[in-house]
C-alpha positions as CSV (number, residue, x, y, z in Angstrom):
1,M,20.6,-25.0,5.8
2,K,23.1,-25.1,8.6
3,N,23.0,-21.3,8.9
4,L,19.3,-21.4,8.9
5,F,19.2,-23.4,12.2
6,S,22.3,-21.6,13.8
7,N,20.1,-19.6,16.1
8,F,17.1,-21.9,16.5
9,K,16.1,-20.9,20.0
10,G,16.3,-17.1,19.4
11,D,14.5,-17.5,16.0
12,A,11.8,-19.6,17.5
13,F,11.1,-17.1,20.3
14,G,11.4,-14.1,17.9
15,G,9.0,-15.7,15.3
16,I,6.4,-16.8,17.9
17,T,6.5,-13.3,19.5
18,A,6.2,-11.6,16.1
19,G,3.3,-13.9,15.2
20,I,1.5,-13.0,18.4
21,V,1.9,-9.3,17.5
22,A,0.7,-10.0,13.9
23,L,-2.5,-11.9,14.9
24,P,-4.8,-9.1,15.9
25,L,-3.5,-6.9,13.1
26,A,-4.0,-9.6,10.5
27,L,-7.6,-10.0,11.5
28,A,-8.2,-6.3,11.7
29,F,-6.6,-5.6,8.3
30,G,-8.6,-8.4,6.7
31,V,-11.9,-7.0,8.1
32,S,-10.9,-3.5,7.0
33,S,-10.1,-4.7,3.4
34,G,-13.6,-6.0,2.9
35,L,-12.6,-9.6,2.3
36,G,-13.0,-10.7,5.9
37,P,-10.6,-11.7,8.7
38,S,-9.6,-14.9,7.1
39,A,-8.1,-13.0,4.1
40,G,-5.9,-11.0,6.5
41,L,-4.9,-14.2,8.3
42,Y,-4.1,-16.0,5.0
43,G,-2.0,-13.0,3.9
44,A,-0.1,-13.0,7.1
45,I,0.6,-16.7,7.0
46,F,1.9,-17.0,3.4
47,I,3.6,-13.7,3.0
48,S,5.5,-14.1,6.3
49,F,6.7,-17.6,5.4
50,F,7.6,-17.2,1.8
51,A,9.0,-13.6,1.9
52,A,11.3,-14.8,4.7
53,L,12.3,-17.9,2.8
54,F,13.2,-16.1,-0.5
55,G,13.8,-12.5,0.7
56,G,17.0,-10.6,1.3
57,T,16.5,-9.4,4.9
58,S,17.2,-12.1,7.4
59,T,15.1,-10.7,10.3
60,Q,12.2,-9.3,8.3
61,I,8.7,-10.2,9.4
62,S,6.2,-9.6,6.6
63,G,2.4,-9.5,6.3
64,P,-0.5,-7.2,5.7
65,T,0.4,-3.6,6.6
66,A,-1.6,-0.4,6.9
67,P,-0.5,1.2,3.5
68,M,-1.0,-2.0,1.6
69,T,-4.4,-2.7,3.1
70,A,-5.6,0.9,2.4
71,L,-4.7,0.6,-1.3
72,S,-6.1,-3.0,-1.4
73,T,-9.4,-1.7,0.0
74,V,-9.7,0.7,-2.9
75,V,-9.1,-2.1,-5.4
76,I,-11.5,-4.5,-3.6
77,A,-14.3,-1.9,-3.4
78,G,-14.0,-1.0,-7.1
79,I,-14.1,-4.6,-8.4
80,I,-17.0,-5.5,-6.0
81,A,-18.9,-2.5,-7.3
82,T,-18.5,-3.7,-10.9
83,N,-19.8,-7.1,-9.9
84,N,-23.2,-5.9,-8.5
85,G,-21.9,-5.9,-5.0
86,D,-21.3,-9.6,-4.8
87,V,-17.9,-10.4,-3.2
88,N,-17.9,-14.0,-4.4
89,D,-18.3,-13.0,-8.0
90,A,-15.6,-10.3,-7.6
91,L,-13.1,-12.5,-5.7
92,P,-11.3,-14.1,-8.7
93,A,-10.7,-10.7,-10.3
94,I,-9.6,-9.2,-7.0
95,L,-7.1,-12.0,-6.3
96,T,-5.8,-11.8,-9.9
97,V,-4.9,-8.2,-9.4
98,F,-3.1,-9.1,-6.2
99,L,-1.3,-11.9,-8.1
100,L,-0.2,-9.5,-10.8
101,A,1.1,-7.1,-8.0
102,G,3.2,-10.0,-6.7
103,I,4.5,-10.8,-10.2
104,F,5.3,-7.2,-10.8
105,Q,7.3,-7.1,-7.6
106,I,9.3,-10.1,-8.6
107,G,10.0,-8.3,-11.9
108,L,11.1,-5.2,-10.1
109,G,13.6,-7.3,-8.1
110,G,14.7,-9.3,-11.1
111,L,15.4,-6.1,-13.1
112,G,17.5,-4.8,-10.3
113,L,15.3,-1.8,-9.5
114,G,15.3,-2.3,-5.8
115,K,18.1,0.3,-5.2
116,Y,16.1,3.0,-7.0
117,I,13.0,2.9,-4.7
118,R,14.8,5.1,-2.1
119,Y,14.7,8.1,-4.5
120,I,11.1,8.8,-3.7
121,P,11.0,12.2,-2.0
122,Y,10.3,12.3,1.7
123,P,7.4,14.8,1.5
124,V,5.6,12.4,-0.9
125,V,6.1,9.5,1.5
126,S,5.1,11.7,4.5
127,G,1.9,13.0,2.9
128,F,1.0,9.4,1.8
129,M,1.5,7.9,5.2
130,T,-0.5,10.6,7.0
131,A,-3.3,10.1,4.4
132,I,-3.2,6.3,5.1
133,G,-3.6,7.0,8.8
134,L,-6.6,9.4,8.2
135,M,-8.2,6.9,5.9
136,I,-7.9,4.1,8.4
137,I,-9.3,6.1,11.2
138,I,-12.3,7.5,9.2
139,S,-13.1,4.0,7.8
140,Q,-13.6,2.8,11.4
141,F,-16.3,5.3,12.2
142,A,-19.1,2.9,11.2
143,P,-17.9,-0.2,13.1
144,S,-16.9,1.9,16.1
145,L,-20.4,3.4,16.3
146,G,-22.1,0.1,15.5
147,Y,-23.6,1.4,12.3
148,N,-24.4,-1.0,9.5
149,V,-25.6,0.9,6.4
150,K,-27.5,-2.2,5.1
151,E,-29.7,-2.1,8.2
152,D,-30.4,1.6,7.8
153,T,-33.9,1.2,6.2
154,Q,-34.5,4.9,5.5
155,F,-31.1,5.3,3.8
156,V,-31.4,2.1,1.7
157,Q,-34.9,3.1,0.5
158,Q,-33.4,6.2,-1.2
159,F,-31.7,3.8,-3.7
160,E,-34.6,1.5,-4.6
161,T,-35.4,3.3,-7.9
162,L,-31.7,3.1,-8.9
163,A,-31.7,-0.5,-7.8
164,E,-34.6,-1.3,-10.2
165,Q,-32.7,0.3,-13.0
166,A,-29.5,-1.6,-12.1
167,V,-31.4,-4.9,-12.1
168,L,-32.9,-4.3,-15.5
169,K,-29.6,-3.2,-16.9
170,T,-28.0,-6.4,-15.6
171,I,-30.6,-8.4,-17.5
172,L,-30.0,-6.5,-20.7
173,D,-26.2,-6.8,-20.3
174,E,-26.5,-10.6,-19.9
175,K,-28.6,-10.8,-23.1
176,A,-26.2,-8.6,-25.0
177,K,-23.2,-10.8,-23.8
178,K,-25.1,-14.0,-24.7
179,E,-26.6,-13.0,-28.1
180,G,-24.1,-10.3,-29.2
181,V,-26.9,-7.9,-30.3
182,L,-30.1,-6.5,-28.7
183,T,-33.4,-6.4,-30.5
184,L,-36.8,-4.8,-29.6
185,E,-38.0,-8.2,-28.5
186,D,-35.2,-8.3,-26.0
187,Y,-36.2,-5.0,-24.5
188,Q,-39.9,-6.2,-24.3
189,E,-38.8,-9.4,-22.7
190,T,-36.7,-7.5,-20.2
191,V,-39.7,-5.4,-19.3
192,N,-41.7,-8.6,-18.7
193,Q,-39.0,-10.1,-16.6
194,G,-38.7,-6.8,-14.7
195,K,-42.3,-7.2,-13.6
196,L,-41.4,-10.6,-12.1
197,I,-38.5,-9.3,-10.1
198,S,-39.1,-9.8,-6.4
199,S,-38.9,-6.9,-3.9
200,D,-36.1,-8.9,-2.1
201,V,-33.9,-8.7,-5.2
202,V,-34.5,-5.0,-5.5
203,H,-33.9,-4.4,-1.8
204,K,-30.6,-6.4,-1.9
205,E,-29.4,-4.3,-4.9
206,A,-30.5,-1.1,-3.0
207,Q,-28.4,-2.3,0.0
208,N,-25.4,-2.7,-2.3
209,L,-25.8,0.7,-3.8
210,A,-26.2,2.2,-0.3
211,K,-23.1,0.5,0.9
212,K,-21.2,1.8,-2.1
213,E,-22.4,5.3,-1.4
214,A,-21.3,5.1,2.2
215,S,-17.9,3.6,1.4
216,G,-14.5,5.4,1.4
217,V,-13.5,8.5,3.2
218,L,-16.1,10.8,1.5
219,G,-18.9,8.2,2.0
220,S,-18.0,7.8,5.7
221,L,-18.0,11.5,6.3
222,K,-21.3,11.9,4.3
223,T,-23.1,9.3,6.4
224,L,-21.5,10.3,9.7
225,P,-24.6,12.3,10.8
226,R,-26.7,9.2,10.4
227,M,-24.1,7.1,12.3
228,L,-24.3,9.5,15.2
229,Q,-28.1,9.4,15.1
230,K,-28.1,5.6,15.3
231,V,-25.1,5.0,17.5
232,R,-25.0,1.8,19.4
233,W,-23.4,2.6,22.7
234,L,-22.2,-0.9,23.4
235,E,-20.1,-1.0,20.2
236,L,-18.7,2.5,21.0
237,L,-17.8,1.4,24.6
238,L,-16.0,-1.7,23.3
239,T,-14.0,0.4,20.9
240,L,-13.0,3.0,23.5
241,V,-12.1,0.3,26.1
242,T,-9.9,-1.4,23.4
243,I,-8.1,1.8,22.6
244,F,-7.7,2.6,26.3
245,I,-6.1,-0.8,27.0
246,I,-3.8,-0.6,24.0
247,Y,-2.3,2.7,25.1
248,G,-2.6,2.0,28.8
249,F,-1.0,-1.4,28.8
250,K,2.1,0.0,27.1
251,R,2.8,2.0,30.2
252,I,2.9,-1.2,32.2
253,T,5.1,-3.3,29.9
254,T,6.0,-3.5,26.2
255,K,7.1,-7.1,26.4
256,I,3.5,-8.3,25.8
257,P,1.7,-6.8,22.7
258,S,-0.9,-4.4,24.1
259,S,-3.1,-5.0,21.0
260,L,-3.2,-8.7,21.8
261,V,-4.1,-8.0,25.4
262,A,-6.9,-5.7,24.4
263,L,-8.2,-8.3,21.9
264,I,-8.3,-11.1,24.4
265,V,-9.6,-9.1,27.4
266,V,-12.3,-7.1,25.7
267,S,-13.5,-10.1,23.5
268,G,-13.4,-12.4,26.5
269,V,-15.6,-10.0,28.5
270,A,-18.0,-9.5,25.6
271,V,-18.4,-13.3,25.1
272,G,-18.4,-14.1,28.8
273,L,-21.2,-11.6,29.6
274,N,-23.1,-12.7,26.4
275,L,-23.3,-9.1,25.2
276,N,-25.4,-8.3,22.1
277,Y,-22.5,-7.2,19.8
278,A,-21.7,-7.5,16.1
279,S,-19.0,-10.1,15.6
280,I,-16.6,-10.6,12.7
281,E,-17.3,-13.0,9.9
282,K,-16.8,-16.7,10.6
283,I,-13.1,-17.8,10.1
284,P,-12.6,-21.2,8.4
285,T,-10.7,-23.7,10.5
286,D,-9.5,-25.9,7.6
287,F,-6.1,-25.5,5.9
288,P,-6.5,-22.8,3.2
289,L,-6.9,-24.1,-0.4
290,P,-5.9,-22.4,-3.6
291,N,-8.6,-20.4,-5.4
292,V,-8.6,-22.0,-8.8
293,D,-11.1,-19.5,-10.1
294,I,-8.2,-17.1,-10.6
295,F,-7.1,-19.2,-13.5
296,T,-10.3,-20.9,-14.7
297,S,-12.4,-17.7,-14.9
298,F,-9.6,-15.3,-15.9
299,E,-10.7,-12.5,-18.3
300,L,-8.3,-9.9,-19.4
301,S,-11.0,-7.3,-19.9
302,T,-12.0,-7.6,-16.2
303,V,-8.4,-7.1,-14.9
304,S,-6.9,-4.7,-17.5
305,P,-8.4,-1.6,-15.9
306,Y,-6.4,-2.5,-12.7
307,I,-3.0,-3.2,-14.2
308,L,-1.7,0.2,-13.2
309,T,-3.2,-0.4,-9.7
310,A,-1.4,-3.7,-9.5
311,L,1.9,-2.0,-10.4
312,T,1.2,0.7,-7.7
313,L,0.6,-2.1,-5.2
314,A,3.9,-3.6,-6.2
315,L,5.7,-0.3,-5.8
316,L,4.1,0.5,-2.5
317,G,4.9,-2.9,-1.1
318,S,8.5,-2.5,-2.3
319,I,8.9,0.9,-0.6
320,D,7.2,-0.4,2.6
321,S,9.4,-3.5,2.7
322,L,12.7,-1.8,1.9
323,L,12.1,0.9,4.5
324,T,11.7,-1.8,7.1
325,S,14.8,-3.5,5.8
326,V,16.8,-0.4,6.5
327,V,15.5,-0.3,10.1
328,A,16.5,-4.0,10.4
329,D,20.0,-3.2,9.1
330,N,20.4,-0.4,11.6
331,M,19.4,-2.7,14.5
332,T,21.4,-5.8,13.5
333,K,24.4,-4.0,11.8
334,T,23.9,-6.1,8.7
335,K,23.2,-5.3,5.1
336,H,20.1,-6.4,3.3
337,K,19.9,-7.4,-0.4
338,P,17.2,-5.1,-1.9
339,N,16.5,-6.9,-5.2
340,R,16.4,-10.2,-3.5
341,E,14.0,-8.8,-0.9
342,L,11.7,-7.6,-3.6
343,I,11.7,-11.0,-5.2
344,G,10.9,-12.6,-1.9
345,Q,8.1,-10.2,-1.2
346,G,6.7,-10.8,-4.7
347,I,6.7,-14.5,-4.2
348,G,5.0,-14.2,-0.8
349,N,2.3,-11.9,-2.2
350,S,1.7,-14.1,-5.3
351,I,1.3,-17.2,-3.2
352,A,-0.9,-15.4,-0.7
353,S,-3.2,-14.2,-3.5
354,I,-3.7,-17.7,-4.8
355,F,-4.8,-18.8,-1.4
356,G,-7.2,-15.8,-0.9
357,G,-5.0,-13.6,1.2
358,I,-4.6,-9.8,0.9
359,P,-1.2,-8.4,-0.1
360,G,1.4,-7.1,2.4
361,A,4.9,-6.0,2.9
362,G,7.7,-5.9,5.5
363,A,6.2,-4.8,8.8
364,T,8.4,-2.5,10.9
365,I,6.9,-3.1,14.3
366,R,6.8,-6.9,13.9
367,T,10.4,-6.9,12.6
368,V,11.6,-4.9,15.5
369,V,9.8,-7.2,17.9
370,N,11.4,-10.2,16.2
371,I,14.9,-8.7,16.5
372,N,14.4,-7.7,20.2
373,A,13.1,-11.2,21.0
374,G,16.2,-12.9,19.6
375,G,15.4,-13.5,15.9
376,K,18.5,-13.4,13.6
377,T,17.9,-15.6,10.6
378,K,15.1,-16.2,8.0
379,L,13.8,-19.0,10.2
380,S,12.2,-16.4,12.5
381,G,9.9,-15.1,9.7
382,M,9.0,-18.6,8.6
383,I,8.1,-19.6,12.2
384,A,5.9,-16.5,12.5
385,G,3.9,-17.7,9.5
386,I,3.7,-21.3,10.9
387,M,2.5,-20.0,14.2
388,L,-0.3,-18.1,12.6
389,L,-1.3,-21.2,10.6
390,V,-1.5,-23.1,13.9
391,V,-3.8,-20.4,15.4
392,L,-6.0,-20.6,12.3
393,L,-6.4,-24.4,12.5
394,G,-6.8,-24.5,16.3
395,L,-8.5,-21.3,17.3
396,G,-10.4,-20.2,14.1
397,S,-13.8,-20.9,15.6
398,A,-13.0,-19.0,18.8
399,A,-11.6,-16.1,16.8
400,S,-14.9,-15.8,14.9
401,K,-16.5,-14.5,18.1
402,I,-14.3,-11.4,18.2
403,P,-16.4,-8.2,18.2
404,Q,-16.1,-5.9,15.1
405,A,-15.7,-3.0,17.5
406,V,-12.6,-4.5,19.1
407,L,-10.9,-4.7,15.7
408,A,-12.1,-1.2,14.9
409,G,-10.4,0.0,18.1
410,I,-7.1,-1.7,17.1
411,L,-7.3,-0.2,13.7
412,V,-7.9,3.3,15.1
413,T,-4.6,3.0,17.0
414,V,-2.9,1.7,13.9
415,G,-4.2,4.7,12.0
416,I,-2.9,7.1,14.7
417,G,0.4,5.4,14.7
418,V,1.1,5.2,11.0
419,M,0.8,9.0,10.5
420,D,4.1,10.8,10.0
421,Y,4.3,13.1,13.0
422,K,8.0,13.8,12.3
423,G,7.0,15.5,9.0
424,L,4.0,17.3,10.6
425,R,6.2,18.7,13.4
426,A,8.7,20.0,10.9
427,I,6.1,22.2,9.1
428,S,6.8,25.4,11.0
429,S,10.6,25.1,10.7
430,L,10.9,24.4,7.0
431,P,12.0,27.4,4.9
432,K,9.4,29.1,2.7
433,D,11.1,28.7,-0.7
434,F,8.1,28.6,-3.0
435,K,6.0,31.6,-4.1
436,I,2.4,31.5,-5.4
437,G,1.5,35.1,-6.2
438,A,2.4,37.2,-3.2
439,V,2.2,34.2,-0.8
440,K,5.4,32.4,0.3
441,L,5.2,28.7,1.2
442,S,7.5,25.8,1.9
443,S,7.6,23.6,-1.2
444,E,8.1,20.6,1.0
445,V,5.0,21.3,3.0
446,L,3.0,22.1,-0.1
447,I,4.0,18.7,-1.6
448,M,3.2,16.9,1.6
449,F,-0.3,18.5,2.0
450,T,-1.1,18.0,-1.7
451,V,-0.4,14.3,-1.5
452,M,-2.2,14.0,1.8
453,A,-5.3,15.7,0.5
454,L,-5.5,14.0,-2.8
455,A,-4.8,10.5,-1.3
456,T,-7.4,11.0,1.5
457,F,-10.2,12.4,-0.5
458,W,-9.6,11.4,-4.1
459,D,-7.2,8.6,-5.2
460,L,-4.1,7.1,-3.7
461,I,-2.5,6.2,-7.0
462,Y,-2.9,9.6,-8.6
463,A,-1.9,11.4,-5.4
464,V,1.5,9.7,-5.4
465,G,2.0,10.3,-9.1
466,I,1.1,13.9,-8.9
467,G,3.3,14.3,-5.8
468,L,6.2,12.8,-7.6
469,V,5.7,15.1,-10.6
470,F,5.3,18.1,-8.4
471,A,8.4,17.2,-6.3
472,S,10.5,16.6,-9.4
473,L,9.5,19.9,-11.0
474,I,10.3,21.8,-7.9
475,F,13.6,20.0,-7.6
476,M,14.5,20.8,-11.2
477,K,13.6,24.4,-10.8
478,K,15.7,24.7,-7.6
479,T,18.6,23.0,-9.3
480,G,18.3,25.3,-12.4
481,D,18.1,28.4,-10.2
482,L,21.1,27.3,-8.2
483,T,23.1,26.5,-11.3
484,A,22.2,29.9,-12.8
485,K,23.1,31.7,-9.6
486,K,26.6,30.1,-9.5
487,S,27.2,30.3,-13.3
488,T,28.6,33.5,-14.7
489,V,30.0,35.3,-17.7
490,T,32.9,37.6,-16.9
491,P,36.0,39.1,-18.4
492,L,39.0,36.8,-17.8
493,G,40.4,37.6,-14.4
494,E,37.3,39.3,-12.9
495,D,35.1,37.6,-10.3
496,S,37.1,34.5,-11.3
497,W,38.1,31.1,-10.0
498,D,41.4,30.9,-8.2
499,D,43.4,29.7,-11.2
500,E,42.2,32.6,-13.4
501,K,43.6,35.6,-11.3
502,D,47.1,35.8,-12.7
503,I,46.2,37.0,-16.2
504,T,47.8,39.7,-18.4
505,K,45.8,42.9,-19.0
506,E,45.6,42.2,-22.8
507,L,43.8,38.9,-22.3
508,K,41.5,40.5,-19.7
509,N,40.1,42.9,-22.3
510,T,39.4,40.4,-25.1
511,V,38.8,37.0,-23.4
512,F,35.6,36.2,-21.5
513,V,35.0,33.2,-19.4
514,K,31.6,31.4,-19.1
515,H,31.5,29.4,-15.9
516,V,29.0,26.6,-15.9
517,N,28.6,25.6,-12.3
518,G,26.2,22.6,-12.3
519,P,24.3,20.4,-14.7
520,L,23.2,21.9,-18.1
521,F,19.6,20.5,-18.3
522,F,16.2,21.7,-19.4
523,G,15.6,23.4,-16.1
524,F,18.6,25.7,-16.8
525,T,18.6,26.3,-20.5
526,S,16.6,29.5,-20.3
527,E,19.1,31.0,-17.8
528,F,22.0,29.6,-19.9
529,Q,20.8,31.4,-23.0
530,Q,20.4,34.7,-21.0
531,L,24.0,34.3,-19.8
532,S,25.1,33.9,-23.4
533,K,23.6,37.3,-24.3
534,Q,25.8,38.9,-21.7
535,I,28.9,38.3,-23.8
536,P,29.9,41.7,-25.3
537,S,30.6,42.2,-29.0
538,S,34.2,43.3,-28.0
539,A,35.0,39.8,-26.9
540,H,37.2,37.8,-29.3
541,T,37.6,34.6,-27.4
542,I,35.1,32.8,-25.2
543,V,36.3,30.2,-22.8
544,I,33.6,27.8,-21.5
545,R,34.7,26.1,-18.3
546,M,33.1,22.7,-17.9
547,D,35.1,21.6,-14.8
548,R,31.9,21.7,-12.7
549,M,29.3,20.6,-15.2
550,P,28.9,16.9,-14.5
551,Y,25.8,16.3,-16.7
552,M,24.1,17.5,-19.8
553,D,20.7,16.5,-21.2
554,Q,19.3,16.8,-24.7
555,S,17.8,20.3,-24.0
556,G,21.1,21.6,-22.6
557,L,23.0,20.0,-25.6
558,Y,20.9,21.9,-28.2
559,A,21.0,25.1,-26.1
560,L,24.8,24.9,-26.1
561,E,24.8,24.1,-29.9
562,D,22.7,27.2,-30.6
563,M,25.0,29.4,-28.6
564,L,28.1,28.0,-30.3
565,V,26.7,28.6,-33.8
566,S,25.8,32.1,-32.9
567,L,29.2,32.9,-31.4
568,I,31.2,31.3,-34.3
569,D,29.0,33.0,-36.9
570,S,29.9,36.4,-35.2
571,G,33.6,35.6,-35.6
572,K,34.4,34.6,-32.1
573,T,36.7,31.7,-31.1
574,V,35.3,29.2,-28.5
575,L,37.5,27.1,-26.2
576,F,36.4,24.3,-23.9
577,V,38.2,23.6,-20.6
578,H,37.9,20.2,-19.0
579,P,34.6,18.8,-20.5
580,Q,33.6,15.8,-18.3
581,Q,32.9,12.4,-19.7
582,Q,29.1,12.5,-20.0
583,P,28.8,16.0,-21.5
584,R,31.7,15.3,-23.9
585,F,30.0,12.1,-25.1
586,M,26.8,14.0,-25.8
587,M,28.6,16.7,-27.7
588,E,30.5,14.1,-29.8
589,R,27.1,12.4,-30.7
590,I,25.9,15.5,-32.6
591,D,29.4,16.6,-33.8
592,I,29.7,19.7,-31.7
593,I,33.1,18.1,-31.2
594,P,34.9,18.4,-33.6
595,D,32.7,20.4,-36.1
596,L,32.1,23.5,-33.9
597,V,34.9,23.1,-31.4
598,G,38.0,21.2,-32.6
599,E,40.2,19.0,-30.5
600,D,42.9,21.6,-30.7
601,K,40.6,24.0,-28.8
602,I,39.7,21.6,-25.9
603,F,42.0,21.6,-22.8
604,E,42.0,19.3,-19.8
605,E,43.7,22.0,-17.6
606,F,43.1,25.7,-17.5
607,D,46.9,26.4,-17.5
608,A,47.1,24.8,-21.0
609,C,44.3,27.0,-22.1
610,I,46.1,30.1,-20.9
611,Q,49.3,29.1,-22.7
612,W,47.2,28.7,-25.9
613,L,45.6,32.2,-25.3
614,K,49.1,33.8,-24.8
615,K,50.5,32.1,-27.9
616,N,47.5,33.0,-30.1
617,S,46.7,36.4,-28.5
618,S,48.0,38.4,-31.5
619,S,45.8,36.5,-33.9
620,S,42.9,36.7,-31.5
621,L,43.1,40.4,-31.1
């Protein structure tokens, strides 16, 4: 506790400053997610406080971030769609998925997996981040242009027939759930009930279907022509002015967050002039209360389809947080505790979900602001959360008057900023090391664009998974090719390593050396077998040098066994030189050692092997 208050003044200033930076982003991310501005604010409050309290990075400021919000939006939209477009009905399932993500994150930290997160390839991260930026920008087309799909009467009317079917299906589903079986009478009763359905109910369902059709990247692009036909110039002007102030004010000073300046100035002008704009949802001004429906209405069947998504949220939040932790380490010359950080983030996300907040992670910009303002201990992150709670309780009613277009402008700049320009700029300079037919491409660029396209237009989760598989396969092929290129089968003394040059002529003619210059794994087994076929029938003794073979997998093990059986059956003697610990352990497990190659034919030093060859040359010849 003493250390916690050792830098109180600096931590207080850092936390308050970081909280000010977080405020407009929390509101914007909440609106973007589909749960409203209060969900973003609740997430920022609880994640910031508890991730700081229990985490492993002293200066980390956590809260909703662009990647986490983008993935959360997909989850929210999917669950709302299965609940007939009703947010209130879908909310318990949504928050349960977020709670599971937090629990998974705690589990990742508890199992000590934090140190492995860094092995995700850069092209996968680069493509993912650029896709997140594109998704955020495209998702803001509608609020920036003042388009509300539910108010587009012509578009909504296209879905009224489907809406009638959906309403009737809902009635049948409720009967099936209640009675367990459907009879002809149930169908007749449903038809009779259908005749009593009001046009308002059908219209509301049609609005939900229209909103679903227009959601996501593809939906936004599909309805863009209608947006442009029905553009509200006031909303577009508010968005453009917000963007202009955000970028313009940074040229004057960076000490005051330009997004906050834009939020206050543009919102103040819109309210002061009593302009006819679309405002965000009303923000509650009471202390947030737990959503007990998460526990009382929990159904495994509702949540089970999203367990993989919850795990993906946990992994994404872990990556996002640990990357920020590395930035904080570099700035403060300290060392974060990755597993403890994941536990802290998981606790923060779990508590935030119970109170209705969207999930988040360590936020790089807010963390940098905190450090530059004097924050040094966990107290700074806790103060940032408390500061946002004070804003909620004291200014919630005023914040409810913020125009949607202003938050859209803020999110457009977030989307532009989150894209990985470093990776994009490197495209032209990366070597073309991958061939598809007659076309040469850079494997790094191919992975990046594959992930970016799949994440933007299809599915974030599958995009990352496919990117990881693709990157792993290319890596293994490159490693196998490199090992094959450096591995050789030559007569002893020819094209040899330095310690093989001083060899008698007799040994050169009868002894062949197989150099394995890298790991023997499934990506190299084919080339390894081809090398084995290069051993001539005149060879009496085969020396397999394992000095530079650090690793062997099961595929490599059996390829080696097949080669040894073939050589021994043909009357050849096989010697091992310096098998390393892991390969030797593998060979001992299936009795290659000592059944095929005895201990007397295994040498730690090549000189000892030469002495054996000279001593036994007469019997070998």
